[in-house]
N, C-alpha and C positions, 0 to 999 in steps of 0.2 A: 504494500500500500504506500502510495506517495501523495504528497500534496499536489493540488492542481496549480496551474500557472499563476493565478492571482492569490491562491490560498484564501479564497472567499466563496461564499455560497453562489455567487454569480459565475463561478466556473461551470455550473450546471447550465448548459446552453439554453438561452431563452429567458433565464431568470434575471430580473433587474431589481435594484434596491435604491430607495431614496430616503434620505434623512432630512429632518427639519428640527431645529431646537431653538431655545430661547435662553440666553444667559441670565436674564433677570428672573425669569420663571424657574430656572434650574430644572428644566424638564424638556421633553421632546417626543418625537414620533418617528418611527421607521416603517416604511411600506415596502412590501414585496409584491411585484407585479410581473407579468410576462406578456409575450406577444400574442398569447391565446389563453383561454380558460385552462385552469389546472385542476386535475384530480386531486382531492385533498381529504384529509381526515384529521382527527385531533385526539389527544389523550391528556387527561387532567389527573395529577397525583397530589397536588397541594390541597390544603384544607380551606383556603380562602381565595378561590378564583374570582376574577372579574372578566366576563366575556360577553361577546355579541355573536349571534348566529352560529354558535358551535353545534347546536342540535342538528342543523342541516348537514353536518359532516358525518353523522353516523351512517354506516354502510347501508342501512335500510331506508334512508330518507331519499326524497325525490330528486333534489337538485344534484346534478352530476358533477359539477365543477365550480370553482371559485374564480372571481376576476382579480382579486387582490387579497392580501392579508395585512393586518395592521398590528404592530406592537406599539404601545404608548405608555407614557407616564400618566400621572394625574389621577390614579385610582379610578373609581367609577366615572368620574368626570371626564377622564381621558377617552372613554369609549366614543365620545363625540368626534374623535379623529376619524373614525370610520365613516361618519356622515359626510365629512369633507371629501374623503376619497370617493365615496359612492356618488356624490353629487357631480364631481369632476368627471368620473367615468361615464355617468349617464349623459352629461353634456357632450361627451365625445362619441356617443352612440354605442357604448359598451354595456352589456348586461344580459341577463337571462331574459329571453324574449317571451312575453306573455301577450299574444295577440297584438303585436306591434308595440307594446310598451316594454321598454328596457328597464330591467331591475338588476343593477349590479349586486353581485353577491360578494360581500366584503366582511368576512369574519374578523374579529379583533380580540385581543387580550391586553390587559393593562397591568401595571405594577404600581405599588404605592410609593410615591416620592414627595408627599405633601409636607413632610417635616424635615426637609433637607436644607433649609435655610433660604430657599428661593421665595420670591414674592408671589404669593398665591391669591392676593387680594384683587382679582380681576372683576370688572363689571360685566364683561362678556366672555363666556367660556372660550379660551384661545385654541382649543384642540382641533376643532373643525378646520380652521385656517392652517394649522400646522400639518394636518393630514393632507390637505390639498397641496401645500407647498412640498411636502415630502414626495408625493406622487409625481409632481412636476419635475422633481430633481432626480428621478430614477435613472440609473445607469449601471454599468458594470463595476465601476470603482466607487467606493464610499468610505467615509471615515469610520474608524473603530475607537473604542475607549469612551471618552467623554463626548458622545455624539448621539443624535437621534434619541431613541427610546431609552438608551443608557446614559443620557446626559447627566441626570441627577441621581443615578443609582448608587446604592450602598451595598456592600457585601460583608456582612458581619461588622467588624470595626474598621473596614477599609472601603475606599471608593470602589464601586462596581463599574460597569460600563457595557458598551455594545461590543460583542465579539463575533467573529466569524472564522471559519476554516473549511477546508475541502479535502477530499481524498479521491484518487482515481484508482479503482480496483484493477486487478490483473486483467480482467476481461474487457476493460475500457469503460465500464459504468462509472459515473461520477456521483458522489454524494457530498452535499455541502450543508453546513449548519450556520444559523444566525441566532443570536441569543442576547437578550438584555438581562444582565446579571444584577439582581437586586435582592440578594438572598439573606435570610435570617442566619444561615450557616456561613462558615468561613471558607475562603479558598486556599488558606495556608495556615499552618499552626502559628501561634503567637511567637514573635521574636525569632523566627527562623526564616531566612530568605529562600524558601523553597515552596513551590506550589503543589497541592495535592495531585494535580493533573500531570505532573512531570513525567510519569512513565509513558504517557501517550504523545509526548512532544515530538514534532518533526522539524528538523532543520533549524533548531534554535529559535523557534517562532515566539517563545516567551522567555527569552533570556538564556536558555541552555544551562540553567542553574543545577540541574540534576534532581534526583528524587529526594524526598524528605529523609533526613538521616535516620538510621536505625536507632531505636530507643526513644524517639520523640513520640509522646503519648497523645493520641487524638482525642481522648476522652474528656480532658478538662474543658474543651469548648462546649460540652453539653451541660455543664453545671456552673453555678455561681454567677451572680450579677444578671440573671435573666430578667428582661423587660419584655412583656408581651406587646408586640406591635405587628402590623401587617407588612409583609415584604413582597416577595414573588420574583421568581426567575421564569421568563417566558421565552420560548424559542421556536424555531422552524427548522425542520430537516427537509431538504429538497434533493431530488434525484432525477436523472434522465431515464432510469429504468421504468418500463411500462408497468404500472401498478394500478389495481382497482382500489376503490375506497377502503375495502376491508384490509388489503395489504398495506395501504398507507397508514391505517390505524395501527397495525402491528409494528410498522416502522417507527411510529411515534412512541409506542410503548417501549421499544428497545432503546430509543434515544434517551429516555429517562435514566438509563444506567449511566449515561454521561454526567448527569447532574450528581449522582451519588459518588462518582469517581472524583469530581472536581470540587464539591462543596460538602462540608461536614458541619452539622447534619443537613440533609435535604428533605424535601417533601414534608415539612412540618405542618402542624395545624395553622400556623401563621403565615405560610407561604401559599400563593396561588399557582404553584408550579404547573406549567402547561407546555406541551409540545404540539405544534401543528406539523403535519407531514404533507408534502406535495410532490406530484410526479408530472413531468412534462410528457412522458410516454414515448420518448424518442427512441429508446432501445428495448427490444424485446428480450426477455430473460431466456437464456439457453436451458437452464435447469431451474424451473420454478420453485422447487423446494430448497435445493442447496443454495441457490442464489439469494433467496430471502434470508437465509441464515447469515450469509456473508454481508448482505446489506444491513441487517440489524447490528452486526458487530461493528461495521463501519460507522453507522449512525451514532452508536454510543461513543466510539473513540473520537469522532469528529466533534460531537457535542462537548465532550470534556475539553478538547483543545480550544474550541470556540469560547467556552467559559473562561479558561485561563487567559486567552488573548484579550478578552474584554477587560479583565482586571489588570493585566500587564500594560495595556495601552492607555489606561486612565491617566488623565492629566490633572494637576491642581487647578482650581479656579477660585475666584473671589467668593468668600463666604462659606467655603467648605467646612463641614463639621467633623470630617474624618480625613485621614491621610490616604494618599495613593500607596499601593504596594511598593513601588520603586522609591518613593520619598521616604517611607518608613525605614527602608533598608539601605538608603544611600546608593541606589543603583542608577 
């Protein structure tokens, strides 16, 4: 397994990503779109999700594909970002056709960043405009770390961020991950400059620091000083393998293993941890059973790497209440 040429989810041909964020708000939006509707499903494992239109993604539901996916800050208020995306897509003539009426299908998930020091005293909800701006900015290249939906994210006692990574399997199938890391759990043990996701790193993509040293105990992060608050890590797995909605759902399930590899703990009652999975359908599977196992393994590994990259790429900004990983360790 090797990284794709950009090491971004956009290495999956046809996938485009757009970011929009606001420094004063300390929040933002990330949009995934494509040149045609995408087969998609979702799996939620956190106890406090915030979502829009995820019921449509169940394998037994009518709508066959989505026009875009949205990741946003702002807690439940951030779901309005999907309205901005849907309105822009409808204006462009895109959407599920119902007797001539276009209805864009834009599922969304949000994370909680309302207490990160940004100014949330708006008169008009800003997220619809941020969603439309992110859609308009879509392309193959996009910023990581303090950007888009990860702009104001926090991971444990460190800054979180927007992460992405990709992998090309031996048979040529590409798998990519996109994630906004705003976890209750931590991406690294306290006072040790090593990330939990180090064993899955490719080509020094998050510093090449190596694995957490033997003897470092992961359990202290589970006890002491606990403050109940809402967090959430939300992500997307994309592939060019031809999958149906049920297979996409299984891919999303497998990708959650990447959360557990990169964040300790993950899937808590205070996280809305969620993974969307999308397929462009460009490559038929040679071995439907064996290939799905390989895809699931790749999804978990790529998601772990994307989480670590989101934390690694985070940058300091005015009003931060926590340090970045690199600032804490002088890297």
